[in-house]
N, C-alpha and C positions, 0 to 999 in steps of 0.2 A: 439937799432935800431931806426932810425928816419923815420917817414912817412911824405911825402910831400903832403900837401893838400891845395887846394885853398878854398876860402870862400864858393863857391857853392857846391863843393864836400862835405865839412864839413856839410853844411846844409842838403844836401841830405842824408848823412850817418845818421845823427841824426834823420831826418824825418823818414827814413826807420826803424830805431831802435825803435822809439816811436810809429809810426802809422802803420807800416807794420807788427808788431808782432802778432796782434790779428785779428782773423777772426770774432769774436763776437764784434759787435759795442758797446755793453754795458760794455765790459771788457777792462780796461785800464791797461797798464803795471805799475808795482809797483817796488819799490826798491827790488833787489834780483832776479827779473825775468831774465831769460836767453835771451841774444840777438840772433837774427837770424844770420846764417852764412853770412859772407861778406869777401871781399878781397880788398886790396888797393896796389897800386904800391909803392915801396920803392925808396929811392934816388939812390940805386945801380942798379935799373932797374928790380929787382925781384918782386915777389908778396908776400905780407904778408897776410896770411889767418887767420881768427878768430879762427879756430880750433887749430892752433898752440899756441894760447894764453890761451886755456882753463886751468883753475886752477891757473892762474897767475893773479896778480893785473894789471889792465890796466887803465891808466889815459888818458882821451880825453881832450886835451886843445884846446878849440875853441876860436879863437881871431878874432876880426873884427875891422875895422877902420871906422865904421859908426859913 
C-alpha cells in the first residue's frame, strides 16, 4: 500500500514522532521506542492507521528536493 505525503506532512509526522512522544523534557526517544498513534490518507482515499501496522516492519522514506 502506498501512502501519498508531501514534504510538510512528512516533516510534521517525523517531528511528531520524535518530539511529541515524551512528556519528560529530559527523555529523548531511542531506537526501539514505540511511535505514538497516527493516521495518513492513502492514494485510494482511505485512511491508514498506525495500529494496523503494529508488529510489522515499516519503512519511512523521506525525500526532499532542497
